[in-house]
BALOBA-1460 file (C-alpha; in Angstrom, 3 decimals):
// residues 375
<rec num="1" residu="m" x="0.000" y="0.000" z="0.000"/>
<rec num="2" residu="a" x="1.344" y="3.431" z="-0.891"/>
<rec num="3" residu="k" x="2.863" y="5.062" z="2.167"/>
<rec num="4" residu="l" x="2.121" y="8.645" z="3.079"/>
<rec num="5" residu="i" x="4.637" y="11.321" z="4.021"/>
<rec num="6" residu="n" x="4.838" y="12.920" z="7.468"/>
<rec num="7" residu="f" x="4.149" y="16.660" z="7.326"/>
<rec num="8" residu="h" x="4.743" y="18.982" z="10.308"/>
<rec num="9" residu="y" x="3.120" y="22.390" z="9.952"/>
<rec num="10" residu="t" x="1.701" y="25.276" z="11.939"/>
<rec num="11" residu="f" x="-1.025" y="27.183" z="10.144"/>
<rec num="12" residu="l" x="-1.952" y="30.798" z="10.780"/>
<rec num="13" residu="h" x="-4.929" y="32.368" z="9.023"/>
<rec num="14" residu="v" x="-5.640" y="36.067" z="9.100"/>
<rec num="15" residu="l" x="-7.967" y="38.334" z="7.168"/>
<rec num="16" residu="v" x="-6.765" y="41.670" z="5.817"/>
<rec num="17" residu="v" x="-9.422" y="44.312" z="5.262"/>
<rec num="18" residu="i" x="-9.523" y="46.993" z="2.555"/>
<rec num="19" residu="f" x="-12.023" y="49.835" z="2.585"/>
<rec num="20" residu="t" x="-14.433" y="49.756" z="-0.358"/>
<rec num="21" residu="p" x="-18.016" y="50.857" z="-1.150"/>
<rec num="22" residu="f" x="-20.969" y="48.541" z="-0.695"/>
<rec num="23" residu="v" x="-22.134" y="46.340" z="-3.563"/>
<rec num="24" residu="v" x="-25.903" y="45.856" z="-3.652"/>
<rec num="25" residu="v" x="-28.017" y="43.157" z="-5.284"/>
<rec num="26" residu="h" x="-31.027" y="44.994" z="-6.689"/>
<rec num="27" residu="g" x="-34.548" y="43.604" z="-6.938"/>
<rec num="28" residu="t" x="-37.923" y="43.834" z="-5.246"/>
<rec num="29" residu="k" x="-39.012" y="43.975" z="-1.623"/>
<rec num="30" residu="p" x="-38.872" y="40.585" z="0.204"/>
<rec num="31" residu="r" x="-41.915" y="39.244" z="2.018"/>
<rec num="32" residu="t" x="-40.160" y="37.517" z="4.917"/>
<rec num="33" residu="t" x="-36.841" y="36.851" z="6.692"/>
<rec num="34" residu="i" x="-36.115" y="40.436" z="7.831"/>
<rec num="35" residu="t" x="-35.878" y="39.054" z="11.372"/>
<rec num="36" residu="l" x="-32.718" y="37.180" z="10.375"/>
<rec num="37" residu="c" x="-30.944" y="40.495" z="10.150"/>
<rec num="38" residu="g" x="-31.506" y="40.969" z="13.871"/>
<rec num="39" residu="q" x="-28.933" y="38.222" z="14.454"/>
<rec num="40" residu="a" x="-26.297" y="39.995" z="12.370"/>
<rec num="41" residu="p" x="-23.750" y="42.346" z="14.007"/>
<rec num="42" residu="y" x="-24.544" y="44.985" z="11.342"/>
<rec num="43" residu="p" x="-28.329" y="44.639" z="10.882"/>
<rec num="44" residu="e" x="-28.661" y="47.917" z="8.971"/>
<rec num="45" residu="i" x="-26.525" y="46.567" z="6.104"/>
<rec num="46" residu="c" x="-28.413" y="43.263" z="6.091"/>
<rec num="47" residu="t" x="-31.801" y="45.003" z="6.090"/>
<rec num="48" residu="y" x="-30.710" y="47.355" z="3.308"/>
<rec num="49" residu="l" x="-29.581" y="44.481" z="1.091"/>
<rec num="50" residu="i" x="-32.725" y="42.448" z="1.667"/>
<rec num="51" residu="g" x="-34.821" y="45.531" z="0.996"/>
<rec num="52" residu="k" x="-33.159" y="45.804" z="-2.415"/>
<rec num="53" residu="s" x="-33.566" y="42.132" z="-3.359"/>
<rec num="54" residu="s" x="-36.289" y="39.581" z="-4.027"/>
<rec num="55" residu="v" x="-35.287" y="36.965" z="-1.462"/>
<rec num="56" residu="e" x="-38.103" y="35.238" z="0.384"/>
<rec num="57" residu="t" x="-36.672" y="32.313" z="2.363"/>
<rec num="58" residu="p" x="-33.926" y="32.108" z="5.014"/>
<rec num="59" residu="l" x="-31.677" y="30.120" z="2.668"/>
<rec num="60" residu="e" x="-32.099" y="32.782" z="-0.003"/>
<rec num="61" residu="v" x="-31.011" y="35.371" z="2.567"/>
<rec num="62" residu="r" x="-27.867" y="33.337" z="3.231"/>
<rec num="63" residu="q" x="-27.185" y="33.025" z="-0.489"/>
<rec num="64" residu="m" x="-27.671" y="36.732" z="-1.020"/>
<rec num="65" residu="t" x="-25.370" y="37.763" z="1.832"/>
<rec num="66" residu="l" x="-22.649" y="35.382" z="0.683"/>
<rec num="67" residu="m" x="-22.905" y="36.606" z="-2.908"/>
<rec num="68" residu="s" x="-22.713" y="40.231" z="-1.787"/>
<rec num="69" residu="t" x="-19.682" y="39.438" z="0.363"/>
<rec num="70" residu="l" x="-18.077" y="37.567" z="-2.518"/>
<rec num="71" residu="a" x="-18.552" y="40.615" z="-4.744"/>
<rec num="72" residu="q" x="-16.806" y="42.730" z="-2.101"/>
<rec num="73" residu="a" x="-13.928" y="40.244" z="-1.860"/>
<rec num="74" residu="k" x="-13.439" y="40.155" z="-5.631"/>
<rec num="75" residu="h" x="-13.489" y="43.944" z="-5.804"/>
<rec num="76" residu="a" x="-10.880" y="44.225" z="-3.042"/>
<rec num="77" residu="h" x="-8.752" y="41.553" z="-4.723"/>
<rec num="78" residu="k" x="-8.894" y="43.522" z="-7.971"/>
<rec num="79" residu="l" x="-7.723" y="46.683" z="-6.190"/>
<rec num="80" residu="v" x="-4.767" y="44.884" z="-4.596"/>
<rec num="81" residu="l" x="-3.834" y="43.204" z="-7.881"/>
<rec num="82" residu="a" x="-3.834" y="46.559" z="-9.692"/>
<rec num="83" residu="m" x="-1.288" y="48.145" z="-7.341"/>
<rec num="84" residu="d" x="1.991" y="49.265" z="-8.898"/>
<rec num="85" residu="t" x="4.611" y="47.379" z="-6.876"/>
<rec num="86" residu="n" x="7.667" y="48.572" z="-8.812"/>
<rec num="87" residu="s" x="8.553" y="51.111" z="-6.120"/>
<rec num="88" residu="f" x="7.913" y="48.726" z="-3.213"/>
<rec num="89" residu="e" x="10.815" y="47.773" z="-0.986"/>
<rec num="90" residu="p" x="11.244" y="44.004" z="-0.335"/>
<rec num="91" residu="r" x="9.236" y="44.028" z="2.916"/>
<rec num="92" residu="a" x="6.396" y="45.992" z="1.318"/>
<rec num="93" residu="k" x="6.410" y="43.623" z="-1.676"/>
<rec num="94" residu="s" x="6.218" y="40.675" z="0.711"/>
<rec num="95" residu="a" x="3.266" y="42.269" z="2.525"/>
<rec num="96" residu="w" x="1.544" y="42.871" z="-0.823"/>
<rec num="97" residu="t" x="2.039" y="39.207" z="-1.767"/>
<rec num="98" residu="d" x="0.542" y="38.100" z="1.561"/>
<rec num="99" residu="c" x="-2.411" y="40.431" z="1.101"/>
<rec num="100" residu="l" x="-3.093" y="39.106" z="-2.396"/>
<rec num="101" residu="e" x="-2.893" y="35.514" z="-1.190"/>
<rec num="102" residu="l" x="-5.287" y="36.232" z="1.689"/>
<rec num="103" residu="y" x="-7.880" y="37.712" z="-0.662"/>
<rec num="104" residu="d" x="-7.435" y="34.721" z="-2.964"/>
<rec num="105" residu="d" x="-8.188" y="32.514" z="0.033"/>
<rec num="106" residu="t" x="-11.230" y="34.616" z="0.986"/>
<rec num="107" residu="v" x="-12.698" y="34.313" z="-2.507"/>
<rec num="108" residu="y" x="-12.013" y="30.582" z="-2.479"/>
<rec num="109" residu="q" x="-13.695" y="30.024" z="0.892"/>
<rec num="110" residu="l" x="-16.736" y="32.107" z="-0.058"/>
<rec num="111" residu="n" x="-17.107" y="30.139" z="-3.295"/>
<rec num="112" residu="r" x="-16.997" y="26.944" z="-1.248"/>
<rec num="113" residu="s" x="-19.759" y="28.255" z="0.998"/>
<rec num="114" residu="l" x="-21.834" y="29.026" z="-2.077"/>
<rec num="115" residu="g" x="-21.124" y="25.618" z="-3.553"/>
<rec num="116" residu="s" x="-19.559" y="27.358" z="-6.544"/>
<rec num="117" residu="t" x="-16.518" y="26.285" z="-8.557"/>
<rec num="118" residu="n" x="-16.106" y="29.638" z="-10.293"/>
<rec num="119" residu="d" x="-13.001" y="31.733" z="-9.667"/>
<rec num="120" residu="a" x="-13.824" y="34.636" z="-9.088"/>
<rec num="121" residu="l" x="-13.387" y="47.567" z="3.444"/>
<rec num="122" residu="s" x="-14.544" y="48.559" z="6.388"/>
<rec num="123" residu="g" x="-17.678" y="47.683" z="4.534"/>
<rec num="124" residu="f" x="-16.157" y="44.367" z="3.463"/>
<rec num="125" residu="s" x="-15.430" y="43.302" z="7.050"/>
<rec num="126" residu="k" x="-19.049" y="44.047" z="7.957"/>
<rec num="127" residu="y" x="-20.233" y="41.858" z="5.081"/>
<rec num="128" residu="i" x="-18.033" y="39.043" z="6.377"/>
<rec num="129" residu="s" x="-19.434" y="39.447" z="9.901"/>
<rec num="130" residu="n" x="-23.039" y="39.385" z="8.696"/>
<rec num="131" residu="s" x="-22.390" y="36.313" z="6.543"/>
<rec num="132" residu="l" x="-20.881" y="34.474" z="9.521"/>
<rec num="133" residu="a" x="-23.839" y="35.329" z="11.750"/>
<rec num="134" residu="i" x="-26.526" y="34.352" z="9.228"/>
<rec num="135" residu="n" x="-24.685" y="31.182" z="8.264"/>
<rec num="136" residu="k" x="-24.488" y="30.194" z="11.940"/>
<rec num="137" residu="a" x="-28.193" y="30.901" z="12.476"/>
<rec num="138" residu="l" x="-29.121" y="28.652" z="9.529"/>
<rec num="139" residu="t" x="-26.730" y="25.795" z="10.309"/>
<rec num="140" residu="p" x="-29.565" y="23.370" z="11.252"/>
<rec num="141" residu="l" x="-31.132" y="23.888" z="7.812"/>
<rec num="142" residu="l" x="-27.807" y="23.386" z="6.041"/>
<rec num="143" residu="t" x="-26.739" y="20.198" z="7.821"/>
<rec num="144" residu="s" x="-27.020" y="17.192" z="5.563"/>
<rec num="145" residu="s" x="-26.985" y="13.543" z="6.597"/>
<rec num="146" residu="k" x="-25.600" y="12.662" z="3.160"/>
<rec num="147" residu="g" x="-22.168" y="14.215" z="3.665"/>
<rec num="148" residu="r" x="-18.968" y="12.317" z="2.979"/>
<rec num="149" residu="t" x="-18.064" y="9.919" z="5.792"/>
<rec num="150" residu="l" x="-15.216" y="7.548" z="6.532"/>
<rec num="151" residu="e" x="-17.372" y="4.450" z="6.085"/>
<rec num="152" residu="e" x="-15.110" y="1.837" z="4.585"/>
<rec num="153" residu="r" x="-15.299" y="-0.176" z="1.401"/>
<rec num="154" residu="n" x="-12.305" y="-2.515" z="1.110"/>
<rec num="155" residu="n" x="-10.423" y="-0.378" z="3.684"/>
<rec num="156" residu="f" x="-11.154" y="2.886" z="1.822"/>
<rec num="157" residu="p" x="-13.874" y="5.556" z="2.253"/>
<rec num="158" residu="k" x="-16.889" y="4.850" z="0.019"/>
<rec num="159" residu="w" x="-16.643" y="8.234" z="-1.673"/>
<rec num="160" residu="l" x="-13.119" y="7.525" z="-2.926"/>
<rec num="161" residu="s" x="-13.113" y="6.722" z="-6.636"/>
<rec num="162" residu="k" x="-12.151" y="3.300" z="-7.950"/>
<rec num="163" residu="s" x="-9.053" y="4.657" z="-9.676"/>
<rec num="164" residu="d" x="-7.894" y="6.424" z="-6.496"/>
<rec num="165" residu="r" x="-8.441" y="3.273" z="-4.404"/>
<rec num="166" residu="k" x="-6.338" y="1.338" z="-6.896"/>
<rec num="167" residu="l" x="-3.645" y="4.007" z="-6.776"/>
<rec num="168" residu="l" x="-3.489" y="3.982" z="-2.970"/>
<rec num="169" residu="a" x="-3.312" y="0.193" z="-2.902"/>
<rec num="170" residu="t" x="-0.281" y="0.177" z="-5.210"/>
<rec num="171" residu="p" x="3.132" y="-0.254" z="-3.490"/>
<rec num="172" residu="s" x="5.386" y="2.794" z="-3.641"/>
<rec num="173" residu="s" x="7.923" y="0.995" z="-5.806"/>
<rec num="174" residu="a" x="5.265" y="0.143" z="-8.372"/>
<rec num="175" residu="t" x="3.509" y="3.512" z="-8.428"/>
<rec num="176" residu="s" x="3.654" y="5.304" z="-11.771"/>
<rec num="177" residu="a" x="4.742" y="8.783" z="-10.708"/>
<rec num="178" residu="d" x="4.521" y="11.904" z="-12.854"/>
<rec num="179" residu="l" x="7.502" y="13.457" z="-11.048"/>
<rec num="180" residu="v" x="10.239" y="12.122" z="-8.786"/>
<rec num="181" residu="v" x="11.900" y="14.116" z="-6.011"/>
<rec num="182" residu="s" x="15.213" y="12.880" z="-4.669"/>
<rec num="183" residu="q" x="17.900" y="14.599" z="-2.630"/>
<rec num="184" residu="d" x="20.675" y="12.662" z="-4.366"/>
<rec num="185" residu="g" x="19.821" y="14.112" z="-7.783"/>
<rec num="186" residu="s" x="18.489" y="10.847" z="-9.216"/>
<rec num="187" residu="g" x="14.986" y="12.286" z="-9.685"/>
<rec num="188" residu="d" x="13.473" y="15.164" z="-11.640"/>
<rec num="189" residu="y" x="13.966" y="17.607" z="-8.754"/>
<rec num="190" residu="e" x="15.881" y="17.666" z="-5.482"/>
<rec num="191" residu="t" x="13.213" y="19.481" z="-3.407"/>
<rec num="192" residu="l" x="9.433" y="19.347" z="-3.154"/>
<rec num="193" residu="s" x="9.221" y="23.121" z="-3.594"/>
<rec num="194" residu="e" x="10.946" y="22.900" z="-6.984"/>
<rec num="195" residu="a" x="8.609" y="20.142" z="-8.106"/>
<rec num="196" residu="i" x="5.502" y="22.042" z="-7.029"/>
<rec num="197" residu="a" x="6.729" y="25.252" z="-8.707"/>
<rec num="198" residu="a" x="7.092" y="23.355" z="-11.986"/>
<rec num="199" residu="l" x="3.674" y="21.704" z="-11.682"/>
<rec num="200" residu="p" x="1.535" y="24.303" z="-13.560"/>
<rec num="201" residu="k" x="3.677" y="24.002" z="-16.698"/>
<rec num="202" residu="l" x="4.077" y="20.236" z="-16.591"/>
<rec num="203" residu="r" x="0.564" y="19.176" z="-15.765"/>
<rec num="204" residu="k" x="-1.851" y="18.293" z="-18.548"/>
<rec num="205" residu="g" x="-5.482" y="17.331" z="-18.114"/>
<rec num="206" residu="t" x="-7.433" y="16.889" z="-14.869"/>
<rec num="207" residu="s" x="-6.330" y="13.433" z="-13.741"/>
<rec num="208" residu="r" x="-4.546" y="12.914" z="-10.431"/>
<rec num="209" residu="f" x="-0.904" y="14.046" z="-10.476"/>
<rec num="210" residu="v" x="1.490" y="11.850" z="-8.495"/>
<rec num="211" residu="i" x="4.809" y="13.020" z="-7.055"/>
<rec num="212" residu="y" x="7.070" y="10.308" z="-5.656"/>
<rec num="213" residu="v" x="9.386" y="11.577" z="-2.911"/>
<rec num="214" residu="k" x="12.304" y="9.266" z="-2.205"/>
<rec num="215" residu="a" x="13.639" y="8.593" z="1.290"/>
<rec num="216" residu="g" x="15.262" y="11.530" z="3.048"/>
<rec num="217" residu="v" x="14.626" y="14.430" z="5.415"/>
<rec num="218" residu="y" x="13.384" y="17.410" z="3.419"/>
<rec num="219" residu="k" x="13.777" y="20.539" z="5.512"/>
<rec num="220" residu="e" x="11.610" y="22.971" z="3.598"/>
<rec num="221" residu="n" x="8.368" y="24.903" z="3.852"/>
<rec num="222" residu="v" x="6.078" y="23.394" z="1.236"/>
<rec num="223" residu="d" x="3.331" y="25.684" z="-0.052"/>
<rec num="224" residu="i" x="0.523" y="23.903" z="-1.914"/>
<rec num="225" residu="k" x="-2.003" y="26.325" z="-3.377"/>
<rec num="226" residu="k" x="-5.718" y="25.587" z="-3.189"/>
<rec num="227" residu="t" x="-5.841" y="25.699" z="-6.976"/>
<rec num="228" residu="m" x="-3.651" y="22.587" z="-7.160"/>
<rec num="229" residu="h" x="-6.323" y="19.895" z="-7.270"/>
<rec num="230" residu="k" x="-5.854" y="16.123" z="-7.314"/>
<rec num="231" residu="l" x="-2.247" y="16.224" z="-6.201"/>
<rec num="232" residu="m" x="-0.802" y="13.144" z="-4.476"/>
<rec num="233" residu="f" x="2.531" y="12.628" z="-2.706"/>
<rec num="234" residu="v" x="3.928" y="9.132" z="-2.283"/>
<rec num="235" residu="g" x="6.903" y="8.466" z="-0.017"/>
<rec num="236" residu="d" x="8.949" y="5.527" z="1.183"/>
<rec num="237" residu="g" x="7.135" y="5.323" z="4.500"/>
<rec num="238" residu="i" x="7.087" y="6.781" z="7.994"/>
<rec num="239" residu="g" x="10.590" y="7.422" z="9.212"/>
<rec num="240" residu="s" x="11.992" y="7.213" z="5.678"/>
<rec num="241" residu="t" x="10.461" y="10.148" z="3.796"/>
<rec num="242" residu="i" x="10.058" y="13.108" z="6.144"/>
<rec num="243" residu="v" x="9.094" y="16.682" z="5.317"/>
<rec num="244" residu="t" x="9.595" y="19.106" z="8.186"/>
<rec num="245" residu="s" x="9.002" y="22.840" z="8.380"/>
<rec num="246" residu="g" x="11.657" y="25.217" z="9.645"/>
<rec num="247" residu="k" x="9.506" y="28.267" z="10.402"/>
<rec num="248" residu="n" x="8.583" y="27.359" z="13.948"/>
<rec num="249" residu="n" x="10.191" y="29.758" z="16.472"/>
<rec num="250" residu="q" x="10.275" y="27.806" z="19.731"/>
<rec num="251" residu="d" x="11.617" y="30.667" z="21.885"/>
<rec num="252" residu="v" x="9.374" y="33.726" z="22.181"/>
<rec num="253" residu="y" x="10.539" y="36.907" z="23.938"/>
<rec num="254" residu="g" x="8.659" y="40.108" z="24.742"/>
<rec num="255" residu="t" x="7.142" y="42.512" z="27.237"/>
<rec num="256" residu="l" x="3.732" y="44.083" z="26.580"/>
<rec num="257" residu="d" x="1.199" y="42.407" z="24.232"/>
<rec num="258" residu="f" x="3.948" y="40.556" z="22.361"/>
<rec num="259" residu="i" x="1.659" y="37.711" z="21.242"/>
<rec num="260" residu="f" x="-1.189" y="39.635" z="19.657"/>
<rec num="261" residu="g" x="-3.677" y="39.891" z="16.799"/>
<rec num="262" residu="n" x="-6.700" y="38.039" z="15.469"/>
<rec num="263" residu="a" x="-6.073" y="34.629" z="13.914"/>
<rec num="264" residu="a" x="-6.573" y="30.921" z="14.515"/>
<rec num="265" residu="a" x="-3.156" y="30.602" z="16.170"/>
<rec num="266" residu="v" x="-1.612" y="27.735" z="18.129"/>
<rec num="267" residu="l" x="1.734" y="28.037" z="19.930"/>
<rec num="268" residu="q" x="2.833" y="24.563" z="20.971"/>
<rec num="269" residu="s" x="5.841" y="23.392" z="22.988"/>
<rec num="270" residu="c" x="7.278" y="26.909" z="23.196"/>
<rec num="271" residu="n" x="9.483" y="28.662" z="25.718"/>
<rec num="272" residu="i" x="7.900" y="32.047" z="26.412"/>
<rec num="273" residu="y" x="10.332" y="34.452" z="28.078"/>
<rec num="274" residu="v" x="8.928" y="37.632" z="29.586"/>
<rec num="275" residu="r" x="11.390" y="40.511" z="29.589"/>
<rec num="276" residu="k" x="11.687" y="43.660" z="31.661"/>
<rec num="277" residu="p" x="9.467" y="46.426" z="30.222"/>
<rec num="278" residu="m" x="9.987" y="50.172" z="30.149"/>
<rec num="279" residu="g" x="9.756" y="52.056" z="33.425"/>
<rec num="280" residu="g" x="6.263" y="52.156" z="34.896"/>
<rec num="281" residu="q" x="4.879" y="49.491" z="32.554"/>
<rec num="282" residu="a" x="3.421" y="46.064" z="33.312"/>
<rec num="283" residu="n" x="3.707" y="42.975" z="31.137"/>
<rec num="284" residu="a" x="0.832" y="41.254" z="29.343"/>
<rec num="285" residu="i" x="1.804" y="38.192" z="27.317"/>
<rec num="286" residu="t" x="-1.189" y="38.102" z="24.964"/>
<rec num="287" residu="a" x="-3.600" y="40.615" z="23.432"/>
<rec num="288" residu="q" x="-6.054" y="38.646" z="21.315"/>
<rec num="289" residu="a" x="-8.177" y="40.778" z="18.974"/>
<rec num="290" residu="r" x="-11.264" y="38.746" z="18.070"/>
<rec num="291" residu="s" x="-13.815" y="41.360" z="17.017"/>
<rec num="292" residu="d" x="-16.718" y="39.139" z="15.947"/>
<rec num="293" residu="p" x="-18.460" y="36.522" z="18.124"/>
<rec num="294" residu="n" x="-18.858" y="34.228" z="15.096"/>
<rec num="295" residu="q" x="-15.169" y="34.115" z="14.169"/>
<rec num="296" residu="n" x="-13.284" y="30.874" z="14.879"/>
<rec num="297" residu="t" x="-10.167" y="32.731" z="15.991"/>
<rec num="298" residu="s" x="-8.206" y="32.573" z="19.232"/>
<rec num="299" residu="i" x="-4.711" y="32.294" z="20.682"/>
<rec num="300" residu="i" x="-4.038" y="28.833" z="22.096"/>
<rec num="301" residu="i" x="-0.808" y="28.212" z="23.999"/>
<rec num="302" residu="h" x="-0.274" y="24.505" z="24.612"/>
<rec num="303" residu="n" x="2.350" y="22.507" z="26.476"/>
<rec num="304" residu="s" x="4.576" y="25.550" z="26.887"/>
<rec num="305" residu="a" x="6.632" y="27.146" z="29.652"/>
<rec num="306" residu="v" x="6.229" y="30.775" z="30.723"/>
<rec num="307" residu="t" x="9.266" y="32.096" z="32.576"/>
<rec num="308" residu="a" x="11.095" y="35.340" z="33.281"/>
<rec num="309" residu="a" x="13.994" y="36.317" z="31.041"/>
<rec num="310" residu="s" x="17.290" y="37.153" z="32.730"/>
<rec num="311" residu="d" x="16.657" y="40.920" z="32.782"/>
<rec num="312" residu="l" x="13.240" y="40.484" z="34.433"/>
<rec num="313" residu="r" x="14.559" y="38.023" z="37.024"/>
<rec num="314" residu="g" x="16.864" y="40.755" z="38.256"/>
<rec num="315" residu="s" x="14.025" y="43.241" z="38.787"/>
<rec num="316" residu="g" x="13.221" y="41.960" z="42.272"/>
<rec num="317" residu="g" x="9.552" y="41.307" z="41.563"/>
<rec num="318" residu="s" x="8.723" y="44.982" z="41.002"/>
<rec num="319" residu="v" x="7.110" y="44.336" z="37.582"/>
<rec num="320" residu="k" x="3.602" y="42.911" z="37.293"/>
<rec num="321" residu="t" x="3.148" y="40.255" z="34.616"/>
<rec num="322" residu="y" x="-0.214" y="38.982" z="33.338"/>
<rec num="323" residu="l" x="-1.352" y="36.182" z="31.024"/>
<rec num="324" residu="g" x="-3.093" y="38.582" z="28.662"/>
<rec num="325" residu="r" x="-5.643" y="41.316" z="28.172"/>
<rec num="326" residu="p" x="-8.531" y="41.872" z="25.722"/>
<rec num="327" residu="w" x="-7.551" y="43.958" z="22.719"/>
<rec num="328" residu="m" x="-10.992" y="43.517" z="21.143"/>
<rec num="329" residu="k" x="-14.486" y="42.854" z="22.488"/>
<rec num="330" residu="y" x="-14.575" y="39.075" z="21.931"/>
<rec num="331" residu="s" x="-10.978" y="38.335" z="22.848"/>
<rec num="332" residu="r" x="-10.338" y="34.604" z="23.318"/>
<rec num="333" residu="t" x="-7.164" y="33.081" z="24.794"/>
<rec num="334" residu="v" x="-6.518" y="29.584" z="26.147"/>
<rec num="335" residu="y" x="-3.503" y="28.214" z="28.045"/>
<rec num="336" residu="m" x="-3.470" y="24.402" z="28.065"/>
<rec num="337" residu="k" x="-1.061" y="22.218" z="30.046"/>
<rec num="338" residu="c" x="1.403" y="25.056" z="30.486"/>
<rec num="339" residu="s" x="3.839" y="25.629" z="33.312"/>
<rec num="340" residu="l" x="3.725" y="29.166" z="34.679"/>
<rec num="341" residu="d" x="6.543" y="30.772" z="36.587"/>
<rec num="342" residu="s" x="5.829" y="32.593" z="39.844"/>
<rec num="343" residu="l" x="6.152" y="35.887" z="37.958"/>
<rec num="344" residu="i" x="2.459" y="35.732" z="36.883"/>
<rec num="345" residu="n" x="0.395" y="38.166" z="38.950"/>
<rec num="346" residu="s" x="-2.369" y="36.600" z="41.045"/>
<rec num="347" residu="a" x="-5.003" y="38.636" z="39.143"/>
<rec num="348" residu="g" x="-4.172" y="36.607" z="36.034"/>
<rec num="349" residu="w" x="-5.744" y="38.894" z="33.447"/>
<rec num="350" residu="p" x="-5.889" y="42.711" z="33.651"/>
<rec num="351" residu="p" x="-8.615" y="44.779" z="31.955"/>
<rec num="352" residu="w" x="-7.780" y="46.677" z="28.776"/>
<rec num="353" residu="s" x="-9.644" y="49.818" z="29.772"/>
<rec num="354" residu="g" x="-12.255" y="49.988" z="32.490"/>
<rec num="355" residu="s" x="-14.940" y="47.337" z="31.960"/>
<rec num="356" residu="f" x="-14.309" y="46.933" z="28.226"/>
<rec num="357" residu="a" x="-14.884" y="43.337" z="27.033"/>
<rec num="358" residu="l" x="-15.078" y="41.892" z="30.541"/>
<rec num="359" residu="s" x="-18.510" y="40.356" z="29.865"/>
<rec num="360" residu="t" x="-17.704" y="39.055" z="26.373"/>
<rec num="361" residu="l" x="-14.118" y="37.752" z="26.513"/>
<rec num="362" residu="y" x="-13.218" y="34.084" z="26.950"/>
<rec num="363" residu="y" x="-10.040" y="33.272" z="28.915"/>
<rec num="364" residu="v" x="-8.983" y="29.823" z="30.108"/>
<rec num="365" residu="y" x="-5.981" y="28.380" z="31.903"/>
<rec num="366" residu="e" x="-5.886" y="24.588" z="32.286"/>
<rec num="367" residu="h" x="-9.288" y="23.467" z="33.589"/>
<rec num="368" residu="r" x="-10.324" y="26.778" z="35.091"/>
<rec num="369" residu="r" x="-12.362" y="29.306" z="33.150"/>
<rec num="370" residu="w" x="-12.640" y="33.076" z="33.348"/>
<rec num="371" residu="r" x="-15.259" y="35.313" z="31.802"/>
<rec num="372" residu="r" x="-13.621" y="38.250" z="33.542"/>
<rec num="373" residu="h" x="-10.051" y="39.183" z="34.282"/>
<rec num="374" residu="r" x="-9.819" y="37.482" z="37.670"/>
<rec num="375" residu="w" x="-8.440" y="33.986" z="38.240"/>
């Protein structure tokens, strides 16, 4: 049976927002479903769109909001793509590339939600928020009992095609590969990244494309775009063909809000060193910025150690250090199976400003839960 390759990755997803005018689907006044807009964080936008369309059922409302959001995403993507990057310095060019990729991903995910295969700012973020809220409200209507499952047929899921089952059952040595990657130069390419970069020019047709990766430890960050469909990697087995990422930074240093932002982020098996801040300041390790209750974002710190750096250890305990504070209203941070040094203040979590977010945040350490900033 073809043996799979071990991949070790940490994924971080963020959404970049560009300001753009609203896009409206025009039509006639709907007869129902206005109440759905009451569940959206920006009901005035939802009500305005429905008032300009002919939707009548809850599912039509969902479709309309997703299509409007998709139009916003495509418009923003077009604006980013049209930028003149000739004068950009390397860091700015890198940021532009990230931004373009993130909008590509947004368009892709929205098309998936619509069940579409077509390719396709402040206002845009509001569209996203409304789509999340309405989609969540209609989840019971969207759940299907006919989804793909892992029920087996001859040791393979039933939905797997006959040709793919045959391919997976073929030993590695007998697999007919389209490309071969080998560190010793005996293949077509010496790295997976080179093979994947060449894929668009080499691939013909829509059949599954097989890349055979010979035994070895490939220390590289492999980026497989969502547009690369039906791609299969075959290795020489666990412990023989290994692909490992080198981007993980195990040691994290900082003072105030040094792990921050809004993303689905996991920091695992890290050493977090808290340093001495500027005079009169306190330390807060995290500042999570979840701004929408329907987002699946959070900072999760797992199996890590939080200790004082050498400069903070010499401060004589005069600096207060906290686990984190809420940057945005729905801030969500979880510490799981972590060892905490005695430097952590007994309050645990300080407020950001007054009572802001204290009733909406979600903070957890181990098996204890906080809705407010106290332990």
